[in-house]
C-alpha positions as CSV (number, residue, x, y, z in Angstrom):
1,X,-0.1,0.1,-0.2
2,X,1.3,3.5,-0.9
3,X,1.3,6.2,1.5
4,X,-0.9,9.0,0.7
5,X,0.6,12.2,-0.9
6,X,2.4,14.3,1.7
7,X,0.8,17.5,1.0
8,X,-2.7,15.5,1.9
9,X,-1.3,14.3,5.3
10,X,-0.2,17.6,5.8
11,X,-3.6,19.3,4.8
12,X,-5.9,17.1,6.4
13,X,-4.2,15.9,9.7
14,X,-0.9,17.3,9.9
15,X,2.7,15.7,9.5
16,X,3.1,13.7,12.6
17,X,-0.9,12.4,12.6
18,X,-0.9,11.6,9.1
19,X,2.7,9.7,9.3
20,X,1.0,7.9,12.1
21,X,-2.3,7.0,10.1
22,X,-0.2,5.5,7.1
23,X,2.3,3.4,9.3
24,X,-1.2,2.2,11.0
25,X,-2.4,1.1,7.4
26,X,1.1,-0.3,6.8
27,X,0.4,-2.6,9.5
28,X,-2.0,-5.5,8.6
29,X,-1.9,-9.0,9.5
30,X,-2.4,-12.0,9.5
31,X,-1.6,-14.7,6.7
32,X,-4.4,-17.1,5.8
33,X,-3.1,-19.8,7.9
34,X,-2.4,-17.4,10.7
35,X,-5.9,-17.1,10.6
36,X,-6.5,-21.0,10.7
37,X,-4.6,-21.4,13.7
38,X,-6.7,-18.5,15.2
39,X,-9.9,-19.9,14.3
40,X,-9.1,-23.1,15.6
41,X,-7.8,-21.9,19.2
42,X,-10.9,-19.6,19.4
43,X,-12.5,-23.0,18.3
44,X,-11.1,-24.8,21.3
45,X,-11.4,-22.1,24.1
46,X,-15.5,-22.3,22.9
47,X,-15.8,-26.1,22.7
48,X,-13.6,-27.2,26.1
49,X,-14.2,-23.7,28.2
50,X,-17.9,-23.1,27.1
51,X,-19.5,-26.2,25.4
52,X,-18.4,-29.2,26.8
53,X,-19.1,-28.6,30.4
54,X,-22.0,-27.1,29.4
55,X,-23.4,-30.4,27.9
56,X,-21.9,-32.3,31.1
57,X,-18.8,-33.8,29.0
58,X,-15.3,-33.6,30.4
59,X,-13.7,-30.3,28.5
60,X,-11.5,-31.5,25.9
61,X,-11.4,-30.9,21.9
62,X,-14.3,-32.1,20.0
63,X,-12.7,-33.6,16.7
64,X,-15.6,-35.1,15.4
65,X,-16.8,-31.9,13.6
66,X,-13.5,-32.0,11.8
67,X,-13.4,-35.6,11.2
68,X,-17.1,-35.3,9.4
69,X,-16.6,-32.4,7.5
70,X,-13.1,-33.9,6.0
71,X,-15.2,-37.1,5.0
72,X,-17.8,-34.7,3.4
73,X,-15.3,-33.1,1.1
74,X,-13.9,-36.6,0.1
75,X,-17.0,-38.3,-0.6
76,X,-19.4,-35.4,-2.1
77,X,-17.5,-34.3,-4.9
78,X,-17.8,-37.8,-6.1
79,X,-21.3,-37.8,-5.6
80,X,-23.0,-35.0,-8.1
81,X,-26.5,-36.0,-6.9
82,X,-29.3,-33.5,-6.0
83,X,-31.5,-36.1,-3.8
84,X,-28.0,-36.9,-1.8
85,X,-27.8,-32.9,-1.1
86,X,-30.9,-32.7,0.3
87,X,-30.7,-35.4,2.1
88,X,-27.4,-34.3,3.5
89,X,-29.5,-31.1,4.6
90,X,-32.1,-32.7,6.0
91,X,-30.3,-35.2,7.7
92,X,-30.5,-33.1,11.3
93,X,-34.3,-33.8,10.7
94,X,-33.4,-37.4,11.2
95,X,-31.4,-37.3,13.8
96,X,-33.9,-34.8,15.3
97,X,-36.8,-37.5,14.6
98,X,-34.8,-40.3,16.4
99,X,-34.2,-38.1,19.4
100,X,-30.8,-37.6,19.3
101,X,-31.3,-34.0,19.2
102,X,-33.8,-31.4,20.5
103,X,-35.9,-29.7,18.0
104,X,-35.1,-25.5,17.6
105,X,-37.9,-24.6,19.9
106,X,-36.4,-22.0,21.3
107,X,-35.4,-23.8,24.3
108,X,-31.5,-25.6,25.1
109,X,-30.9,-27.7,22.0
110,X,-27.6,-29.2,22.7
111,X,-27.3,-32.6,21.4
112,X,-27.1,-36.1,23.4
113,X,-23.6,-36.4,22.5
114,X,-20.3,-34.9,21.2
115,X,-20.6,-36.8,17.9
116,X,-23.4,-34.7,16.4
117,X,-22.3,-31.6,18.0
118,X,-22.8,-28.9,14.9
119,X,-24.5,-31.5,12.7
120,X,-27.0,-29.2,11.4
121,X,-24.8,-26.3,10.7
122,X,-21.9,-28.3,8.9
123,X,-24.0,-30.6,6.7
124,X,-26.0,-27.3,5.6
125,X,-22.8,-25.8,4.8
126,X,-21.7,-28.8,2.5
127,X,-24.8,-29.4,0.9
128,X,-24.6,-25.7,0.0
129,X,-21.3,-26.0,-1.5
130,X,-22.0,-29.4,-3.0
131,X,-25.0,-28.0,-5.1
132,X,-22.7,-25.0,-6.3
133,X,-20.1,-27.4,-7.7
134,X,-17.4,-25.8,-5.9
135,X,-16.9,-28.6,-2.7
136,X,-13.7,-29.3,-4.0
137,X,-11.9,-25.9,-4.2
138,X,-9.1,-25.5,-1.1
139,X,-11.1,-28.3,0.8
140,X,-7.8,-28.9,3.2
141,X,-8.3,-25.3,4.3
142,X,-11.8,-25.8,4.3
143,X,-12.0,-28.7,6.8
144,X,-10.2,-26.4,9.3
145,X,-12.4,-23.3,9.4
146,X,-15.8,-25.4,8.4
147,X,-15.3,-27.9,11.4
148,X,-14.6,-25.1,13.8
149,X,-16.9,-25.2,17.1
150,X,-17.1,-21.3,16.6
151,X,-19.5,-21.6,13.5
152,X,-21.1,-24.8,14.3
153,X,-21.9,-23.3,17.9
154,X,-24.9,-21.3,16.4
155,X,-23.8,-20.2,13.1
156,X,-23.6,-18.7,10.3
157,X,-23.7,-21.2,8.0
158,X,-20.5,-21.0,6.1
159,X,-21.6,-20.3,2.5
160,X,-18.0,-18.6,2.0
161,X,-15.0,-17.6,4.0
162,X,-12.9,-15.0,2.3
163,X,-9.2,-14.3,4.0
164,X,-9.1,-10.4,5.2
165,X,-6.2,-8.3,5.8
166,X,-6.4,-7.2,9.1
167,X,-5.5,-3.5,10.2
168,X,-6.4,-1.2,13.1
169,X,-9.6,0.4,11.4
170,X,-10.8,-3.1,10.7
171,X,-10.0,-4.3,14.2
172,X,-12.1,-1.4,15.6
173,X,-14.9,-2.4,13.1
174,X,-14.7,-6.0,14.4
175,X,-14.9,-5.3,17.6
176,X,-18.2,-2.8,17.5
177,X,-19.7,-6.4,15.9
178,X,-18.6,-8.0,19.3
179,X,-19.5,-5.6,21.7
180,X,-23.2,-5.2,20.1
181,X,-23.2,-9.2,19.7
182,X,-22.5,-9.2,23.6
183,X,-24.9,-6.8,24.3
184,X,-28.0,-8.0,22.7
185,X,-27.0,-11.7,24.1
186,X,-26.6,-11.0,27.4
187,X,-28.4,-7.9,28.6
188,X,-31.4,-8.5,26.4
189,X,-31.7,-12.3,25.5
190,X,-30.3,-13.8,28.6
191,X,-32.6,-11.4,30.9
192,X,-35.9,-12.5,29.2
193,X,-35.4,-16.1,29.8
194,X,-38.0,-16.1,33.0
195,X,-40.9,-14.4,30.8
196,X,-40.4,-17.5,28.6
197,X,-42.6,-19.4,31.0
198,X,-45.4,-17.7,29.5
199,X,-45.3,-20.2,26.6
200,X,-47.7,-22.6,28.8
201,X,-50.7,-20.4,28.9
202,X,-53.3,-20.5,25.9
203,X,-55.8,-17.7,25.5
204,X,-55.7,-15.2,23.1
205,X,-53.6,-12.3,25.0
206,X,-51.3,-14.8,26.3
207,X,-50.4,-16.1,23.0
208,X,-50.0,-12.6,21.3
209,X,-48.0,-11.4,24.2
210,X,-45.5,-14.4,24.5
211,X,-45.3,-14.4,20.7
212,X,-44.1,-10.8,21.0
213,X,-41.5,-11.6,23.8
214,X,-40.2,-14.7,22.0
215,X,-39.7,-13.1,18.7
216,X,-37.7,-10.5,20.6
217,X,-35.8,-13.1,22.4
218,X,-34.8,-15.3,19.7
219,X,-33.7,-12.6,18.0
220,X,-31.7,-10.9,20.3
221,X,-30.0,-14.6,21.4
222,X,-29.3,-15.7,17.5
223,X,-28.4,-12.4,15.8
224,X,-26.5,-11.4,19.3
225,X,-24.2,-14.5,19.1
226,X,-24.1,-14.0,15.1
227,X,-22.8,-10.7,15.3
228,X,-20.1,-11.5,18.0
229,X,-18.9,-14.6,15.7
230,X,-19.0,-12.2,12.8
231,X,-16.6,-10.2,14.8
232,X,-14.1,-12.6,16.0
233,X,-14.2,-14.3,12.4
234,X,-12.5,-10.6,11.4
235,X,-10.3,-10.5,14.1
236,X,-9.0,-13.7,12.8
237,X,-8.7,-12.5,9.6
238,X,-11.4,-14.3,8.1
239,X,-14.8,-12.8,6.3
240,X,-17.9,-14.7,6.9
241,X,-21.4,-13.8,5.9
242,X,-23.6,-11.3,8.2
243,X,-26.2,-13.6,9.0
244,X,-28.6,-10.7,9.9
245,X,-29.4,-7.3,8.5
246,X,-31.4,-5.5,10.5
247,X,-35.0,-7.5,9.7
248,X,-37.0,-5.2,11.8
249,X,-36.0,-2.5,9.6
250,X,-38.4,-4.3,6.8
251,X,-41.4,-2.9,5.3
252,X,-43.1,-6.7,4.5
253,X,-42.8,-10.0,5.4
254,X,-40.7,-10.6,1.6
255,X,-37.8,-8.1,2.9
256,X,-38.0,-9.5,6.7
257,X,-36.9,-13.0,5.3
258,X,-34.4,-11.6,3.3
259,X,-33.0,-10.2,6.3
260,X,-33.3,-13.0,8.7
261,X,-30.7,-15.8,9.1
262,X,-29.3,-15.1,5.7
263,X,-26.9,-17.7,5.4
264,X,-29.8,-20.5,5.9
265,X,-31.6,-18.7,3.2
266,X,-28.6,-19.1,0.6
267,X,-28.6,-22.8,1.5
268,X,-32.2,-23.1,0.7
269,X,-32.3,-21.0,-2.3
270,X,-29.4,-23.4,-3.8
271,X,-30.4,-26.6,-2.4
272,X,-34.1,-26.5,-2.8
273,X,-35.4,-23.6,-4.4
274,X,-33.6,-23.4,-7.9
275,X,-34.1,-27.2,-8.1
276,X,-38.2,-27.0,-7.2
277,X,-38.6,-24.1,-9.5
278,X,-37.2,-26.2,-12.6
279,X,-40.3,-28.7,-11.8
280,X,-43.0,-26.5,-10.4
281,X,-44.1,-22.9,-10.5
282,X,-42.7,-20.1,-8.0
283,X,-45.3,-20.2,-5.3
284,X,-45.0,-24.4,-4.9
285,X,-41.0,-23.5,-4.5
286,X,-41.3,-21.1,-1.7
287,X,-43.5,-23.0,0.2
288,X,-41.2,-26.1,-0.4
289,X,-38.5,-23.8,0.8
290,X,-40.3,-22.9,4.3
291,X,-41.0,-26.8,4.5
292,X,-37.6,-27.8,3.8
293,X,-36.9,-25.1,6.6
294,X,-39.3,-26.4,9.3
295,X,-38.1,-30.0,9.1
296,X,-34.0,-28.4,9.5
297,X,-35.5,-26.7,12.9
298,X,-37.7,-30.2,13.7
299,X,-39.8,-32.8,12.8
300,X,-42.3,-31.8,14.7
301,X,-46.4,-30.6,13.9
302,X,-45.4,-27.2,15.0
303,X,-42.7,-26.8,12.6
304,X,-45.0,-28.4,9.9
305,X,-47.8,-25.8,10.6
306,X,-45.1,-23.1,10.8
307,X,-43.4,-23.7,7.5
308,X,-47.2,-23.8,5.8
309,X,-48.0,-20.7,7.6
310,X,-44.8,-18.8,6.9
311,X,-44.5,-20.0,3.1
312,X,-48.3,-19.5,2.4
313,X,-48.0,-16.0,3.8
314,X,-44.7,-15.1,2.0
315,X,-46.8,-15.9,-1.4
316,X,-49.5,-13.6,-0.3
317,X,-47.1,-10.7,0.7
318,X,-45.5,-11.3,-2.6
319,X,-49.0,-10.9,-4.7
320,X,-49.7,-7.8,-2.4
321,X,-46.7,-6.3,-3.1
322,X,-47.1,-7.2,-7.0
323,X,-50.4,-4.8,-6.5
324,X,-49.0,-2.3,-5.2
325,X,-50.7,-2.5,-1.8
326,X,-47.8,-1.4,0.1
327,X,-49.7,-0.1,3.3
328,X,-51.7,-3.8,3.3
329,X,-48.1,-5.5,3.2
330,X,-46.6,-3.9,6.1
331,X,-49.7,-4.2,8.1
332,X,-49.3,-8.1,7.7
333,X,-45.8,-8.1,9.1
334,X,-46.4,-8.1,12.8
335,X,-49.4,-10.5,13.1
336,X,-47.0,-13.1,10.7
337,X,-44.0,-12.7,13.0
338,X,-46.1,-12.8,16.3
339,X,-48.1,-15.7,15.1
340,X,-45.3,-17.5,13.2
341,X,-43.3,-17.4,16.7
342,X,-45.9,-18.4,19.1
343,X,-46.4,-21.6,16.7
344,X,-42.2,-21.9,16.4
345,X,-42.1,-22.3,20.3
346,X,-44.7,-25.0,20.6
347,X,-44.0,-28.5,19.9
348,X,-46.4,-30.4,22.3
349,X,-49.4,-31.0,20.4
350,X,-52.4,-30.7,22.8
351,X,-51.2,-27.3,23.7
352,X,-50.4,-26.4,20.0
353,X,-53.9,-27.2,18.8
354,X,-55.3,-25.0,21.8
355,X,-53.6,-21.9,21.0
356,X,-54.5,-22.2,17.6
357,X,-57.9,-22.6,18.6
358,X,-57.8,-19.8,20.8
359,X,-56.1,-17.4,18.0
360,X,-59.1,-18.7,15.3
361,X,-61.8,-17.9,17.7
362,X,-60.6,-14.7,19.7
363,X,-61.1,-16.9,23.0
364,X,-60.3,-14.5,25.8
365,X,-59.9,-11.4,23.7
366,X,-61.9,-9.5,26.3
367,X,-60.3,-10.5,29.3
368,X,-56.7,-9.1,30.6
369,X,-54.3,-11.9,30.8
370,X,-53.5,-11.4,34.6
371,X,-51.4,-14.2,34.7
372,X,-49.3,-12.6,31.6
373,X,-48.8,-9.5,33.4
374,X,-48.3,-10.7,36.9
375,X,-45.3,-12.3,35.6
376,X,-44.3,-9.2,33.6
377,X,-44.5,-7.0,36.8
378,X,-42.8,-9.2,38.8
379,X,-39.3,-10.1,36.8
380,X,-38.3,-6.9,37.0
381,X,-35.0,-7.3,35.4
382,X,-36.5,-9.0,32.4
383,X,-39.0,-6.3,32.0
384,X,-36.2,-3.7,31.7
385,X,-34.4,-6.2,29.2
386,X,-37.6,-6.4,27.4
387,X,-38.1,-2.1,26.9
388,X,-34.4,-2.4,25.9
389,X,-35.2,-4.7,23.2
390,X,-38.2,-2.9,22.5
391,X,-36.2,0.6,22.1
392,X,-33.7,-1.5,20.1
393,X,-36.2,-2.7,17.2
394,X,-37.4,0.7,17.4
395,X,-34.4,2.5,16.6
396,X,-33.5,-0.2,13.9
397,X,-36.4,0.4,12.1
398,X,-35.9,4.0,11.9
399,X,-31.7,3.1,11.2
400,X,-33.0,1.3,8.2
401,X,-35.0,3.8,6.6
402,X,-32.2,6.3,6.4
403,X,-30.1,6.3,3.1
404,X,-26.9,6.5,4.5
405,X,-27.4,3.3,6.5
406,X,-29.2,1.5,3.4
407,X,-26.8,-1.5,3.3
408,X,-28.2,-2.4,7.2
409,X,-25.5,-3.1,8.9
410,X,-26.4,-1.8,12.1
411,X,-24.1,1.4,11.6
412,X,-26.1,3.2,14.0
413,X,-25.4,0.9,17.1
414,X,-21.8,0.6,16.2
415,X,-21.2,4.7,16.7
416,X,-18.9,5.9,19.7
417,X,-22.3,7.4,21.4
418,X,-24.1,3.6,20.9
419,X,-21.3,1.7,22.1
420,X,-20.3,4.0,25.4
421,X,-24.3,3.4,26.0
422,X,-23.8,0.1,25.8
423,X,-20.7,-0.3,27.8
424,X,-22.4,1.3,30.4
425,X,-25.6,-0.9,30.4
426,X,-23.7,-3.8,30.3
427,X,-21.7,-2.6,33.6
428,X,-24.7,-2.0,35.3
429,X,-26.9,-4.9,34.3
430,X,-24.2,-7.6,33.5
431,X,-24.2,-9.4,36.9
432,X,-28.0,-9.0,37.2
433,X,-28.7,-12.0,37.3
434,X,-31.2,-13.0,34.3
435,X,-32.0,-16.9,33.1
436,X,-30.3,-19.5,31.6
437,X,-27.6,-18.9,29.0
438,X,-27.8,-20.9,25.8
439,X,-27.8,-20.7,22.3
440,X,-31.5,-21.0,20.8
441,X,-29.9,-22.4,17.4
442,X,-28.2,-24.9,19.8
443,X,-25.2,-27.3,19.5
444,X,-26.8,-29.9,17.2
C-alpha cells in the first residue's frame, strides 16, 4: 500500500498524525494460515471452556466435527446428486426424529453426544457447496475452518469464507460487532429467559404477548451470537457472511426474510428453491423452501404448521406487493411474525392446538391476561430488558429507513455514542442475574 501524498497528509491531519495514520495502515496481518490457527484456537476455547462443560462432558477438544467435514469433502464431490444434497441438508431432521437432538423451539437444544455437535450447520454448509459444485476447491483449508466450533455453535452457515487483512480500522469495526452482539445476547436475551414461562398459557392475549416477547428473545439471542462470531472471525482474518441485516427495518414479509438468517436462506435457495422451481411454479417452490426449513428446525407438528404458515404468508405478501398495496403488506408483517413465533415455540401437540383454536376463535380477547401481566411485573429485570429490546427494534426500523444506512449493517448501533451507552448498560446489568445462558440455535 502506498502512503498518501505528503501534501494531503499535511493538509488533513498534520505531518505527525498523517504519518501515524499511514504507518497504521501499513501494519496489516495475519496470513491465511495464521487465521486458521487463530480460528482453531478460538474454537478450542469455545468447545473446551464453554460447550463441553455445559453439555456435561469432560472439557476436551471435539475432533468429530473436523472428521465429518473432512469426510464430506472427500465423498460429496464424487456424488453430484441432487437427492444426496437434499438428504444431507435434512440429515439433522432424521437425527431429531430419532431423539438424538432436540428441535429448535427456543429451549436449550444441545445434542446428547459430542459426535453430532454442529451437525445441522456443517451438513448445511456441505450441501450448499455441493449444490454449487465448488466443494472440492481448497478442501484442506475448508476442513480446518468449517469444522470449527466457533461457527458450529450457532452459525453463520459458511456460504463463503474469505481471507481479509486486518488493520487497526478493521479491528475497531470487528470489535464493535462483538460488543453489539454481546449486549444483545447477554443484556437483552439472557434476561428475557424468565418470561419464557408464558409459553404455557393459551388464551388469545397470552399467545400474542408471548409471541412478541419470544420474537424479541430469539432475535437478540441468535443475532447477538451471530454478530459476536462475525466480529471474532474478522479479528482472526476471515470474512464470513453477516447473518442478519436489521430484519426489523423491513417493510413487509418478503423484506424481513431477506434479512433474517441470511445464510440459511442462501442454502435453501441453492439446494431446494432452484431445483423445485424447475419442475413447479415459483409459489410451490417458496412453500417447499419453508417446509424444508421447518424440517431442518425439527420434525414436529408445530414446525410443519410453521413452515406452511410462513410459506403461504410469503406468497400472499408477494402478490400484495405486486398489486402495489404497500400499506397492506406492511400491516401484514407484525401479526405474521408474532403468530409464526408462537407456533415456532410450541412442540406439544395438545397445547399447540389449544393456542391455534384460541387465536382463530379470539378466545379471551375481551379479558386481560392477568397471569401474563403478573409475571411481567414480577420479573423486573426481564421487563427492563424487554423495554431495551423494544427500543432497539424501533431504532433499528428508523436506522433502516435512512439512505446513509441502506446497507443495514447496524451502523447506528456501532457509533461511538451507542457503544459507550452499551458499555454502561453492560457494566450496570451484566451481573444482575437473568436466566439460563444458551444458544437458541443450539449445538446440534
